[in-house]
ZASELO-330803 format. One record per residue (C-alpha): residue number from 1; residue in one letter; y, z negated, x. Coordinates in steps of 0.5 Angstrom, whole numbers, plus 2048, in hexadecimal, padded with zeros to 3 digits. Layout:
<num: NUM | residuo: a | yy: Y | zz: Z | xx: X>
...
END
This chain:
<num: 1 | residuo: m | yy: 7DF | zz: 80C | xx: 7CC>
<num: 2 | residuo: a | yy: 7DF | zz: 810 | xx: 7D3>
<num: 3 | residuo: r | yy: 7DE | zz: 80C | xx: 7D9>
<num: 4 | residuo: r | yy: 7E3 | zz: 80C | xx: 7DE>
<num: 5 | residuo: d | yy: 7E2 | zz: 80E | xx: 7E5>
<num: 6 | residuo: p | yy: 7E3 | zz: 808 | xx: 7EA>
<num: 7 | residuo: l | yy: 7E4 | zz: 80D | xx: 7F0>
<num: 8 | residuo: a | yy: 7E9 | zz: 811 | xx: 7EC>
<num: 9 | residuo: n | yy: 7EF | zz: 80F | xx: 7F0>
<num: 10 | residuo: s | yy: 7EB | zz: 80F | xx: 7F7>
<num: 11 | residuo: h | yy: 7F1 | zz: 80F | xx: 7FC>
<num: 12 | residuo: d | yy: 7F5 | zz: 809 | xx: 7FA>
<num: 13 | residuo: l | yy: 7EE | zz: 805 | xx: 7F9>
<num: 14 | residuo: i | yy: 7EC | zz: 807 | xx: 800>
<num: 15 | residuo: r | yy: 7F2 | zz: 805 | xx: 803>
<num: 16 | residuo: r | yy: 7F2 | zz: 7FE | xx: 7FF>
<num: 17 | residuo: v | yy: 7EA | zz: 7FD | xx: 801>
<num: 18 | residuo: y | yy: 7EC | zz: 7FF | xx: 808>
<num: 19 | residuo: s | yy: 7F1 | zz: 7FA | xx: 809>
<num: 20 | residuo: y | yy: 7ED | zz: 7F5 | xx: 806>
<num: 21 | residuo: v | yy: 7E7 | zz: 7F6 | xx: 80B>
<num: 22 | residuo: a | yy: 7EC | zz: 7F7 | xx: 811>
<num: 23 | residuo: y | yy: 7EF | zz: 7F0 | xx: 80F>
<num: 24 | residuo: r | yy: 7E8 | zz: 7ED | xx: 80F>
<num: 25 | residuo: i | yy: 7E5 | zz: 7F1 | xx: 815>
<num: 26 | residuo: g | yy: 7EB | zz: 7F4 | xx: 819>
<num: 27 | residuo: d | yy: 7EE | zz: 7FB | xx: 819>
<num: 28 | residuo: g | yy: 7EA | zz: 801 | xx: 81C>
<num: 29 | residuo: p | yy: 7E3 | zz: 804 | xx: 81B>
<num: 30 | residuo: d | yy: 7DF | zz: 7FE | xx: 819>
<num: 31 | residuo: a | yy: 7E4 | zz: 7FD | xx: 813>
<num: 32 | residuo: e | yy: 7E3 | zz: 805 | xx: 812>
<num: 33 | residuo: d | yy: 7DC | zz: 804 | xx: 812>
<num: 34 | residuo: v | yy: 7DC | zz: 7FE | xx: 80D>
<num: 35 | residuo: t | yy: 7E1 | zz: 802 | xx: 808>
<num: 36 | residuo: s | yy: 7DC | zz: 808 | xx: 808>
<num: 37 | residuo: d | yy: 7D6 | zz: 803 | xx: 807>
<num: 38 | residuo: v | yy: 7DA | zz: 801 | xx: 801>
<num: 39 | residuo: f | yy: 7DC | zz: 808 | xx: 7FE>
<num: 40 | residuo: e | yy: 7D5 | zz: 80A | xx: 7FF>
<num: 41 | residuo: r | yy: 7D2 | zz: 804 | xx: 7FB>
<num: 42 | residuo: a | yy: 7D7 | zz: 805 | xx: 7F6>
<num: 43 | residuo: l | yy: 7D5 | zz: 80C | xx: 7F5>
<num: 44 | residuo: r | yy: 7CE | zz: 80A | xx: 7F5>
<num: 45 | residuo: y | yy: 7CF | zz: 805 | xx: 7EF>
<num: 46 | residuo: r | yy: 7D5 | zz: 808 | xx: 7EC>
<num: 47 | residuo: e | yy: 7D1 | zz: 808 | xx: 7E5>
<num: 48 | residuo: s | yy: 7D1 | zz: 800 | xx: 7E6>
<num: 49 | residuo: y | yy: 7D9 | zz: 800 | xx: 7E5>
<num: 50 | residuo: d | yy: 7DB | zz: 7FD | xx: 7DF>
<num: 51 | residuo: p | yy: 7E2 | zz: 7FF | xx: 7DD>
<num: 52 | residuo: s | yy: 7E3 | zz: 7F9 | xx: 7D8>
<num: 53 | residuo: r | yy: 7E2 | zz: 7F4 | xx: 7DD>
<num: 54 | residuo: g | yy: 7E8 | zz: 7F6 | xx: 7E1>
<num: 55 | residuo: e | yy: 7EB | zz: 7FB | xx: 7E6>
<num: 56 | residuo: p | yy: 7E7 | zz: 7FF | xx: 7EB>
<num: 57 | residuo: l | yy: 7EA | zz: 7FC | xx: 7F1>
<num: 58 | residuo: p | yy: 7E7 | zz: 7F5 | xx: 7F0>
<num: 59 | residuo: w | yy: 7E1 | zz: 7F8 | xx: 7EF>
<num: 60 | residuo: l | yy: 7E1 | zz: 7FC | xx: 7F6>
<num: 61 | residuo: l | yy: 7E4 | zz: 7F5 | xx: 7F9>
<num: 62 | residuo: g | yy: 7DE | zz: 7F2 | xx: 7F7>
<num: 63 | residuo: i | yy: 7DA | zz: 7F7 | xx: 7FA>
<num: 64 | residuo: a | yy: 7DE | zz: 7F6 | xx: 800>
<num: 65 | residuo: r | yy: 7DD | zz: 7EF | xx: 801>
<num: 66 | residuo: r | yy: 7D6 | zz: 7F0 | xx: 801>
<num: 67 | residuo: c | yy: 7D6 | zz: 7F5 | xx: 806>
<num: 68 | residuo: v | yy: 7DB | zz: 7F1 | xx: 80A>
<num: 69 | residuo: e | yy: 7D6 | zz: 7EB | xx: 80A>
<num: 70 | residuo: s | yy: 7D1 | zz: 7F0 | xx: 80C>
<num: 71 | residuo: a | yy: 7D5 | zz: 7F3 | xx: 812>
<num: 72 | residuo: l | yy: 7D7 | zz: 7EC | xx: 814>
<num: 73 | residuo: s | yy: 7D0 | zz: 7E9 | xx: 814>
<num: 74 | residuo: r | yy: 7CE | zz: 7EF | xx: 81A>
<num: 75 | residuo: p | yy: 7D0 | zz: 7ED | xx: 821>
<num: 76 | residuo: t | yy: 7D5 | zz: 7F1 | xx: 824>
<num: 77 | residuo: a | yy: 7DA | zz: 7EF | xx: 82A>
<num: 78 | residuo: e | yy: 7DF | zz: 7F4 | xx: 827>
<num: 79 | residuo: r | yy: 7DF | zz: 7F1 | xx: 820>
<num: 80 | residuo: m | yy: 7E3 | zz: 7EB | xx: 824>
<num: 81 | residuo: a | yy: 7E8 | zz: 7EF | xx: 827>
<num: 82 | residuo: p | yy: 7EF | zz: 7EE | xx: 825>
<num: 83 | residuo: p | yy: 7F2 | zz: 7F5 | xx: 823>
<num: 84 | residuo: d | yy: 7F6 | zz: 7F8 | xx: 829>
<num: 85 | residuo: a | yy: 7FA | zz: 7FD | xx: 826>
<num: 86 | residuo: a | yy: 802 | zz: 7FB | xx: 826>
<num: 87 | residuo: s | yy: 808 | zz: 7FF | xx: 825>
<num: 88 | residuo: p | yy: 80C | zz: 802 | xx: 82B>
<num: 89 | residuo: e | yy: 812 | zz: 7FF | xx: 82A>
<num: 90 | residuo: d | yy: 810 | zz: 7F8 | xx: 82C>
<num: 91 | residuo: v | yy: 809 | zz: 7F8 | xx: 82E>
<num: 92 | residuo: e | yy: 808 | zz: 7F1 | xx: 831>
<num: 93 | residuo: a | yy: 80B | zz: 7EE | xx: 82B>
<num: 94 | residuo: e | yy: 807 | zz: 7F1 | xx: 826>
<num: 95 | residuo: a | yy: 801 | zz: 7F0 | xx: 82A>
<num: 96 | residuo: v | yy: 802 | zz: 7E9 | xx: 82B>
<num: 97 | residuo: e | yy: 804 | zz: 7E8 | xx: 823>
<num: 98 | residuo: r | yy: 7FD | zz: 7EC | xx: 821>
<num: 99 | residuo: l | yy: 7F9 | zz: 7E8 | xx: 826>
<num: 100 | residuo: t | yy: 7FC | zz: 7E1 | xx: 823>
<num: 101 | residuo: v | yy: 7FB | zz: 7E4 | xx: 81C>
<num: 102 | residuo: a | yy: 7F4 | zz: 7E6 | xx: 81D>
<num: 103 | residuo: t | yy: 7F2 | zz: 7DF | xx: 821>
<num: 104 | residuo: a | yy: 7F5 | zz: 7DB | xx: 81B>
<num: 105 | residuo: l | yy: 7F1 | zz: 7DF | xx: 816>
<num: 106 | residuo: a | yy: 7EB | zz: 7DF | xx: 81A>
<num: 107 | residuo: r | yy: 7EC | zz: 7D7 | xx: 819>
<num: 108 | residuo: l | yy: 7EC | zz: 7D7 | xx: 812>
<num: 109 | residuo: d | yy: 7E5 | zz: 7D6 | xx: 80E>
<num: 110 | residuo: d | yy: 7E2 | zz: 7DD | xx: 80B>
<num: 111 | residuo: r | yy: 7E5 | zz: 7DB | xx: 804>
<num: 112 | residuo: g | yy: 7EC | zz: 7DA | xx: 807>
<num: 113 | residuo: q | yy: 7EB | zz: 7E1 | xx: 80B>
<num: 114 | residuo: d | yy: 7E9 | zz: 7E4 | xx: 805>
<num: 115 | residuo: l | yy: 7EF | zz: 7E2 | xx: 801>
<num: 116 | residuo: v | yy: 7F4 | zz: 7E4 | xx: 806>
<num: 117 | residuo: a | yy: 7F0 | zz: 7EB | xx: 806>
<num: 118 | residuo: l | yy: 7F0 | zz: 7EC | xx: 7FF>
<num: 119 | residuo: r | yy: 7F7 | zz: 7EA | xx: 7FE>
<num: 120 | residuo: y | yy: 7FB | zz: 7ED | xx: 804>
<num: 121 | residuo: g | yy: 7F5 | zz: 7F2 | xx: 806>
<num: 122 | residuo: a | yy: 7F4 | zz: 7F5 | xx: 7FF>
<num: 123 | residuo: d | yy: 7FA | zz: 7F3 | xx: 7FD>
<num: 124 | residuo: l | yy: 7F7 | zz: 7F0 | xx: 7F6>
<num: 125 | residuo: t | yy: 7FB | zz: 7EB | xx: 7F2>
<num: 126 | residuo: a | yy: 7F8 | zz: 7E4 | xx: 7F0>
<num: 127 | residuo: r | yy: 7F5 | zz: 7E7 | xx: 7EA>
<num: 128 | residuo: q | yy: 7F2 | zz: 7EC | xx: 7ED>
<num: 129 | residuo: i | yy: 7EF | zz: 7E8 | xx: 7F3>
<num: 130 | residuo: g | yy: 7EC | zz: 7E3 | xx: 7ED>
<num: 131 | residuo: e | yy: 7E9 | zz: 7E9 | xx: 7EA>
<num: 132 | residuo: v | yy: 7E5 | zz: 7EB | xx: 7F1>
<num: 133 | residuo: l | yy: 7E3 | zz: 7E4 | xx: 7F2>
<num: 134 | residuo: g | yy: 7E2 | zz: 7E2 | xx: 7EB>
<num: 135 | residuo: i | yy: 7E7 | zz: 7DC | xx: 7EB>
<num: 136 | residuo: k | yy: 7ED | zz: 7DA | xx: 7E7>
<num: 137 | residuo: t | yy: 7F4 | zz: 7DD | xx: 7E9>
<num: 138 | residuo: n | yy: 7F6 | zz: 7D6 | xx: 7EA>
<num: 139 | residuo: a | yy: 7F1 | zz: 7D4 | xx: 7EF>
<num: 140 | residuo: v | yy: 7F2 | zz: 7DA | xx: 7F3>
<num: 141 | residuo: e | yy: 7FA | zz: 7D8 | xx: 7F3>
<num: 142 | residuo: v | yy: 7F8 | zz: 7D1 | xx: 7F6>
<num: 143 | residuo: a | yy: 7F3 | zz: 7D4 | xx: 7FB>
<num: 144 | residuo: l | yy: 7F8 | zz: 7D9 | xx: 7FD>
<num: 145 | residuo: h | yy: 7FD | zz: 7D4 | xx: 7FE>
<num: 146 | residuo: r | yy: 7F9 | zz: 7CF | xx: 802>
<num: 147 | residuo: t | yy: 7F6 | zz: 7D5 | xx: 806>
<num: 148 | residuo: l | yy: 7FD | zz: 7D7 | xx: 808>
<num: 149 | residuo: a | yy: 7FF | zz: 7CF | xx: 809>
<num: 150 | residuo: r | yy: 7F9 | zz: 7CF | xx: 80E>
<num: 151 | residuo: l | yy: 7FC | zz: 7D5 | xx: 812>
<num: 152 | residuo: r | yy: 803 | zz: 7D4 | xx: 812>
<num: 153 | residuo: p | yy: 803 | zz: 7CE | xx: 818>
<num: 154 | residuo: e | yy: 7FF | zz: 7D3 | xx: 81C>
<num: 155 | residuo: l | yy: 803 | zz: 7D9 | xx: 81B>
<num: 156 | residuo: e | yy: 80A | zz: 7D5 | xx: 81C>
<num: 157 | residuo: a | yy: 807 | zz: 7D1 | xx: 822>
<num: 158 | residuo: d | yy: 809 | zz: 7D7 | xx: 827>
<num: 159 | residuo: q | yy: 80F | zz: 7D9 | xx: 824>
<num: 160 | residuo: p | yy: 816 | zz: 7D6 | xx: 827>
<num: 161 | residuo: a | yy: 81B | zz: 7D3 | xx: 822>
<num: 162 | residuo: p | yy: 821 | zz: 7D7 | xx: 821>
<num: 163 | residuo: k | yy: 827 | zz: 7D7 | xx: 826>
<num: 164 | residuo: g | yy: 82C | zz: 7D2 | xx: 824>
<num: 165 | residuo: r | yy: 828 | zz: 7CD | xx: 820>
<num: 166 | residuo: e | yy: 825 | zz: 7C8 | xx: 825>
<num: 167 | residuo: g | yy: 81F | zz: 7C5 | xx: 822>
<num: 168 | residuo: a | yy: 81F | zz: 7C9 | xx: 81C>
<num: 169 | residuo: t | yy: 818 | zz: 7CB | xx: 819>
<num: 170 | residuo: r | yy: 817 | zz: 7D3 | xx: 817>
<num: 171 | residuo: p | yy: 816 | zz: 7D4 | xx: 80F>
<num: 172 | residuo: p | yy: 80F | zz: 7D5 | xx: 80D>
<num: 173 | residuo: s | yy: 80E | zz: 7DC | xx: 80F>
<num: 174 | residuo: a | yy: 806 | zz: 7DD | xx: 80F>
<num: 175 | residuo: e | yy: 806 | zz: 7E2 | xx: 809>
<num: 176 | residuo: a | yy: 80A | zz: 7E7 | xx: 80D>
<num: 177 | residuo: s | yy: 806 | zz: 7E5 | xx: 814>
<num: 178 | residuo: v | yy: 800 | zz: 7E6 | xx: 810>
<num: 179 | residuo: s | yy: 801 | zz: 7ED | xx: 80F>
<num: 180 | residuo: p | yy: 804 | zz: 7F0 | xx: 816>
<num: 181 | residuo: g | yy: 801 | zz: 7F7 | xx: 814>
<num: 182 | residuo: r | yy: 804 | zz: 7F8 | xx: 80E>
<num: 183 | residuo: k | yy: 80B | zz: 7FB | xx: 80E>
END
Protein backbone atom coordinates (compact mmCIF):
# COMPACT_ATOMS: atom_id res chain seq x y z
CA UNK A 1 0.00 0.00 0.00
CA UNK A 2 1.39 3.39 -1.01
CA UNK A 3 1.75 5.91 1.78
CA UNK A 4 -0.37 9.02 1.47
CA UNK A 5 1.49 12.32 1.67
CA UNK A 6 0.23 14.08 4.82
CA UNK A 7 1.02 17.48 3.34
CA UNK A 8 -0.72 17.01 -0.02
CA UNK A 9 -3.45 19.61 0.69
CA UNK A 10 -1.07 22.08 2.25
CA UNK A 11 -3.06 25.31 1.63
CA UNK A 12 -6.02 24.21 3.78
CA UNK A 13 -3.72 22.62 6.36
CA UNK A 14 -1.61 25.76 6.69
CA UNK A 15 -4.73 27.92 7.14
CA UNK A 16 -6.16 25.67 9.85
CA UNK A 17 -2.87 25.23 11.70
CA UNK A 18 -2.26 28.98 11.58
CA UNK A 19 -5.78 29.63 12.91
CA UNK A 20 -5.16 27.28 15.84
CA UNK A 21 -1.79 28.87 16.61
CA UNK A 22 -3.20 32.40 16.33
CA UNK A 23 -5.94 31.51 18.81
CA UNK A 24 -3.32 30.33 21.27
CA UNK A 25 -0.61 33.00 20.96
CA UNK A 26 -2.20 35.85 19.02
CA UNK A 27 -2.35 36.80 15.39
CA UNK A 28 0.74 38.09 13.61
CA UNK A 29 4.41 37.34 13.13
CA UNK A 30 4.74 35.08 16.18
CA UNK A 31 1.88 32.89 14.94
CA UNK A 32 3.47 32.83 11.49
CA UNK A 33 6.80 31.74 12.97
CA UNK A 34 5.21 28.96 15.02
CA UNK A 35 3.20 27.78 12.00
CA UNK A 36 6.43 27.66 10.01
CA UNK A 37 8.03 25.61 12.78
CA UNK A 38 5.09 23.18 12.64
CA UNK A 39 5.48 22.58 8.93
CA UNK A 40 9.26 22.40 9.16
CA UNK A 41 8.91 19.62 11.73
CA UNK A 42 6.18 17.96 9.67
CA UNK A 43 8.45 17.92 6.62
CA UNK A 44 11.32 16.56 8.67
CA UNK A 45 9.18 13.79 10.21
CA UNK A 46 6.67 13.16 7.41
CA UNK A 47 7.76 9.51 7.25
CA UNK A 48 6.44 9.05 10.79
CA UNK A 49 2.89 9.96 9.70
CA UNK A 50 0.67 6.86 9.82
CA UNK A 51 -2.50 7.27 7.68
CA UNK A 52 -4.15 4.38 9.52
CA UNK A 53 -4.20 6.49 12.70
CA UNK A 54 -6.22 9.33 11.19
CA UNK A 55 -6.18 12.38 8.99
CA UNK A 56 -3.12 14.65 8.63
CA UNK A 57 -4.74 17.62 10.42
CA UNK A 58 -4.81 16.03 13.89
CA UNK A 59 -1.20 14.90 13.36
CA UNK A 60 -0.18 18.46 12.44
CA UNK A 61 -2.12 19.95 15.33
CA UNK A 62 -0.32 17.59 17.70
CA UNK A 63 2.93 19.05 16.40
CA UNK A 64 1.43 22.56 16.66
CA UNK A 65 0.48 22.02 20.30
CA UNK A 66 4.09 21.21 21.14
CA UNK A 67 5.34 24.22 19.17
CA UNK A 68 2.83 26.50 20.93
CA UNK A 69 3.90 25.19 24.34
CA UNK A 70 7.51 25.91 23.40
CA UNK A 71 6.63 29.41 22.18
CA UNK A 72 4.62 30.16 25.32
CA UNK A 73 7.50 29.10 27.52
CA UNK A 74 9.73 31.76 25.95
CA UNK A 75 9.32 35.16 27.60
CA UNK A 76 8.16 37.91 25.28
CA UNK A 77 6.26 41.14 25.89
CA UNK A 78 4.50 41.03 22.52
CA UNK A 79 3.05 37.57 23.15
CA UNK A 80 0.69 38.96 25.79
CA UNK A 81 -0.48 41.88 23.66
CA UNK A 82 -4.03 41.41 22.42
CA UNK A 83 -4.67 41.67 18.69
CA UNK A 84 -5.02 45.28 17.59
CA UNK A 85 -6.36 44.95 14.04
CA UNK A 86 -9.96 46.09 13.66
CA UNK A 87 -12.25 46.76 10.73
CA UNK A 88 -12.67 50.33 9.54
CA UNK A 89 -16.48 50.21 10.00
CA UNK A 90 -16.45 50.31 13.79
CA UNK A 91 -12.90 50.42 15.07
CA UNK A 92 -13.75 51.14 18.68
CA UNK A 93 -16.44 48.47 19.10
CA UNK A 94 -14.38 45.78 17.41
CA UNK A 95 -11.28 46.69 19.42
CA UNK A 96 -13.27 46.46 22.66
CA UNK A 97 -14.72 43.11 21.58
CA UNK A 98 -11.28 41.73 20.70
CA UNK A 99 -9.83 42.91 24.00
CA UNK A 100 -12.75 41.40 25.92
CA UNK A 101 -12.40 38.05 24.16
CA UNK A 102 -8.60 38.03 24.48
CA UNK A 103 -8.85 38.84 28.19
CA UNK A 104 -11.48 36.16 28.80
CA UNK A 105 -9.46 33.56 26.91
CA UNK A 106 -6.29 34.50 28.76
CA UNK A 107 -8.05 33.76 32.07
CA UNK A 108 -8.73 30.17 31.02
CA UNK A 109 -6.29 27.44 31.94
CA UNK A 110 -4.07 25.98 29.22
CA UNK A 111 -6.48 23.11 28.56
CA UNK A 112 -9.41 25.50 28.11
CA UNK A 113 -7.41 27.72 25.79
CA UNK A 114 -6.36 24.66 23.82
CA UNK A 115 -9.94 23.40 23.50
CA UNK A 116 -11.23 26.77 22.29
CA UNK A 117 -8.33 27.12 19.84
CA UNK A 118 -8.87 23.62 18.45
CA UNK A 119 -12.64 24.10 18.13
CA UNK A 120 -12.84 27.67 16.85
CA UNK A 121 -9.32 28.36 15.60
CA UNK A 122 -8.64 25.10 13.78
CA UNK A 123 -12.39 24.51 13.24
CA UNK A 124 -12.23 20.90 14.41
CA UNK A 125 -15.16 18.74 15.45
CA UNK A 126 -15.27 17.18 18.90
CA UNK A 127 -14.24 13.86 17.37
CA UNK A 128 -11.21 15.43 15.69
CA UNK A 129 -10.25 17.24 18.90
CA UNK A 130 -10.47 13.88 20.68
CA UNK A 131 -8.02 12.44 18.16
CA UNK A 132 -5.58 15.29 18.72
CA UNK A 133 -5.81 15.14 22.51
CA UNK A 134 -6.15 11.36 22.78
CA UNK A 135 -9.46 11.51 24.65
CA UNK A 136 -13.02 10.39 23.91
CA UNK A 137 -15.40 12.57 21.93
CA UNK A 138 -17.84 12.78 24.85
CA UNK A 139 -15.08 14.03 27.14
CA UNK A 140 -14.23 16.74 24.59
CA UNK A 141 -17.88 17.81 24.35
CA UNK A 142 -18.22 18.02 28.13
CA UNK A 143 -14.94 19.92 28.50
CA UNK A 144 -15.91 22.37 25.74
CA UNK A 145 -19.32 22.91 27.31
CA UNK A 146 -17.74 23.66 30.68
CA UNK A 147 -15.12 25.93 29.15
CA UNK A 148 -17.73 27.93 27.24
CA UNK A 149 -19.83 28.14 30.40
CA UNK A 150 -16.83 29.73 32.16
CA UNK A 151 -16.41 32.21 29.30
CA UNK A 152 -20.05 33.30 28.97
CA UNK A 153 -20.27 35.45 32.14
CA UNK A 154 -17.12 37.36 31.25
CA UNK A 155 -18.14 37.90 27.65
CA UNK A 156 -21.65 38.98 28.52
CA UNK A 157 -20.79 41.16 31.53
CA UNK A 158 -19.90 44.22 29.46
CA UNK A 159 -22.77 43.87 26.98
CA UNK A 160 -25.92 45.91 27.67
CA UNK A 161 -29.31 44.20 27.83
CA UNK A 162 -31.39 44.52 24.64
CA UNK A 163 -33.59 47.67 24.56
CA UNK A 164 -37.19 47.32 25.64
CA UNK A 165 -36.56 44.39 27.94
CA UNK A 166 -35.65 45.80 31.32
CA UNK A 167 -33.76 43.31 33.44
CA UNK A 168 -33.69 40.71 30.68
CA UNK A 169 -30.51 38.78 30.23
CA UNK A 170 -28.93 38.12 26.89
CA UNK A 171 -29.03 34.58 25.57
CA UNK A 172 -25.73 32.73 25.81
CA UNK A 173 -23.61 33.87 22.90
CA UNK A 174 -20.09 32.94 23.94
CA UNK A 175 -19.65 30.67 20.95
CA UNK A 176 -20.24 33.56 18.57
CA UNK A 177 -18.11 35.91 20.66
CA UNK A 178 -15.22 33.50 20.97
CA UNK A 179 -14.44 33.66 17.27
CA UNK A 180 -14.61 37.36 16.35
CA UNK A 181 -12.10 36.95 13.53
CA UNK A 182 -14.21 34.39 11.67
CA UNK A 183 -16.71 35.73 9.19
